[in-house]
Each structure stands twice: as C-alpha cells, then as structure tokens.
N, C-alpha and C positions, 0 to 999 in steps of 0.2 A: 381550693375551689369549694364553694358552698354546696352542701348536700341538696339535691333536688327532691322535692316532696310531691307526690302525686296521690290522687284518689282513684282507687280501682273498684268500680261498682260491678258486683256480681248480680246481673239483672235476671232474676228468676221469673219465669213466665207467670203473669198474673199476681205478682207480689208488689204491686205499686211502683214498679221500676220506671215506668214512663213518667210518673210524677217526680220521681227522684231525678231522672234525666233532665226534666224541664227546669228544675231548681239548679242543677249543675250547669246547664247551658246559660242560665241567667247570671250565674256567678262568674263563669269562665266562657264568654261568648265565642271566642275564637280558639279556645284552648280545651274545649270539650270534643272528644273524638269517640267514635264507636266502630266496632268491627266484629264480624262473626268468624268462627273458626271450625274446621273439621274436627271430629271427635278425637281422632288419633289414638283410638283404643282407650280413651278415658283420660289421656294426659296430653294436653296441647300447650302446656306451660312454656316450652321452648318458643313456640310461635308467639305467645303473648309477650314474653320477654323481648323478643326481636321487635315486636310492634312498639313497645315502650322505648326501646333504644332508638328506633327509626324516627320517632316523633318527639324530639327533645323539647319542643316548644309547648307541648300539651301538658295539661295539669289533670284533667278529669277524663278517665277512661271508662267506657261502659260496654258490656257484652253479655248476650244471653248464653253464650256457648263456651265460656272459659271453664276448663276442667283440668284437674291436676294440682300439684302443690302451688301455694301462693308464690308468685315470682319473687326472686331475690336477685337484685342487680346492684353491683358496686356503685356507690355514689347516689343511689336512689332510695328514698324512704317511701315505702308503699303503705298507704292507709287503705286497707281492704275493707269493703263495706258490703253488707248483705242484709236484706229484710226477710224475716220469717212471717208466715201467715197460718192461721187455722187451716189445716189441710182440706177440710170439707168445703169451707168457704172459698178456698182457692180453686177447687175443682168446679164448683158452681160458677165461679167467675169465668173460668176457662171455657165452660160450655156456653155461657151467654155470649162471650166474645166470639167464639168460633161460629156460633149460630148466625151472627150478624156480619161476620167478616167477609169482605169482598175478595175471596181467594178460592182457589180450586185445590186446596190441600186435602189430604185424606181426612184430617180432623174437622175441617170446615164442612166438608160434604157430610160427614157422619153426624155432626151436630144439627145440620139442617134437615136431615132425613129421619132423625130419631128424637124421642123425648129424652129427658135427662137420664132416666134409668137405662134406656137402650144405649145411649151414648156411653155411659159408665161401663155397662156389661161388655160392649164391643171393645172398649179400650183395655179392660182387664183381660179379655180373651186373646188379645194380640200379643204374641211373643215379644218380649223386650220393651214393651210400652210401659213407661213408668209414670205417665201423666196422672193416673188415678191411684197409683200404688207407691206410697212413700217417696214421692218425687223429691222433696226437700232433703230427706235423709240421703238419698242417692247422690244428689249434687254436692252436699256437704262432705260426704265420705270421700268423694273424688279428690278433695284437697289433702287427704291423708292416705295415700296409697299404702297397701299392706295386706296382711293375711287376717287381721282382726275382723270381727263381725262389722257389718256396715254401720250399725247403730253406734257402736263404740267409736268408730272412726269419725262419724258425724259429730259426736259430742266433743271429741278432741278438736275438731275443726272450729267449733264455736269459740273455744278458748284461743285459737290461733288467729282468728280474724280480728282486725283492729277495732271495728265498730259493727255491732249486730243490733238490729232493732226489730220491731214488729209492725206490720201494716196497721194493726189495731191501735197502735200508739205511735202514729207516724211523726207527729211533731216532736215527740220525745226523741225519736231516732235521729231526726234532723239536728236536734240540739246536741246530741252526742257527736255527730259528725262535725258540727261547728266547733265543739270543744277540741276535737282532734286536729282541725285545720283552722287556725286563727285567721280571721278575716272572712271566713265563709258565713254567709247569711242566708236565711230562708224565710219565706212567707207561705201561707197555706196555698197549695196548688194541687189540683186533682186533674190529671190528664189520662185519657184513654180508660176511663172508668165505666163499668157497666153496673155499678151499684144502684139498686133501686129500680132497675129496668127489667121488666118481664121476670118477676120473681120466680125462681125455679121451684117447682113442686117436687117434694121428695117424701116417700113413704117412711114410716118409722123403721120398717125392716131394712130399707136401703140405707138409711142413716146409720143404723147399727152395723150393717155390713161394711160400710165405708170406714166406720170407726175402728173396726177390727182389722181391716186390710191396711189402714194407715196408722196403726198403733205406734210404729216407730216415729213417724212424723209428729204425732201427738206427744210422744215421749221427749223428742228433741225440743218441741215448743215448751213443754213444762220444765225441762232442764234449764231453759233460758229464763223463764219467768222470775225465779228468785233474784236474778240480776237486775230486774227492772223495778224501779221505784213505783211505777204506775200499775204494777201487777196486783 
C-alpha cells in the first residue's frame, strides 16, 4: 500500500496562516481540513494523530492549537509546515486584528479599550499570557518536550520541522512547500491581513522593552535566517 503524504500546517496567530490556508484550500478544495484542540498540558499530539487517522481522505491539515511532538503515524508521511515572523511586527498585527475583531474575547476587549502600549502592558502582566512574550519560542518548544531551556528546544524544533519559512519571505516559503509536495502550486494571496491599516504608534522605549522581552523569539528568527537564501 502506497504511503500517504499530508501537509500539517502549524497556524501560529498572526503569522500569515490565513493566507497559507487559502492557498491550501485552493490546491486541495475538499481535502483541506481544520480543527482546534484543548491544550492537554502542552501536548495534544495524540488528539492530532487521531484526527489524521480519522480523515484518510484529507491531505492538508491546519490548526492554531497543535502542541506537542510532531505526529508520527505508520503509513503516513507528515510534511510539517510553520511560518515565523518578526515578533514585534507579529504583536502589532495581533493588536490591530483584535482591535477590529467582532468578538467578545478578553484580548479583543483589551485592544479596543487601550492604546498599543496599554495592550502590551496588560498582556505582559497577565500570568501565563505568552502573546507578547516569546510566543513563537513557546510554541516551537512544545514540539520538543523535555527539561532543556525553552530556547534550546525551540531551535531543535526548527530542524525537526519539514518546512519553515518567514512571513517576510512568504513566496519563498510557499516555494519550499511546493518542493516538498510535488504538484502543489501557489499564487500570491493575502487573506485576513491588517498590514497598512491604522499603523500602530510605538515609543522607542516600548520597542526596546519588547525587543528585550522577546529576545528568544528574535534569537529563533536569527537562527533560521542563515537557512534562507532571501535573508
């Protein structure tokens, strides 16, 4: 029996994942699926593996909430895919999105009630909130459970993922995905983007503070850059 090949998209919030999903849906109209999962203490891989087994007709899988080791399933080749982004730009995009989002979540209310600095300070003060504090490092590290420091595990995860790209080099990332999955094609698509809308004002001191607080995310991004011809 031929090995089944799937694309598993780790859709990180405000990392151009909606644009990726639009491309996946265009390539695999009836074979793109999405699902969200409970955190399960930071490892919901068994639930993800069950999802893949239960949907043998699907090719492209996407979720915001997958955490834990990359799934390993007999007879299934998993092409894992994730986009990275400059952490400060990602936080600004999250603020713009939540400020205009038609939702009654804590984050959406916070963004509507505060300027960018107030939004950031409130999120940083909230216990366990990683939205403005090394969010990408945290999510990557979950792929490599263990006692090592979070940053070390995040860097190991970069090597374990099949395809990694940058939002800032989106087309290049799609070309890498196409190389990993023959027959996959892409055209420029930008969905659910807040770029260029209501530019976020940020003081020099806030930028410096965010750079310090997100030093691990910047480290992860810079660790990936040498792998990228466009860097």
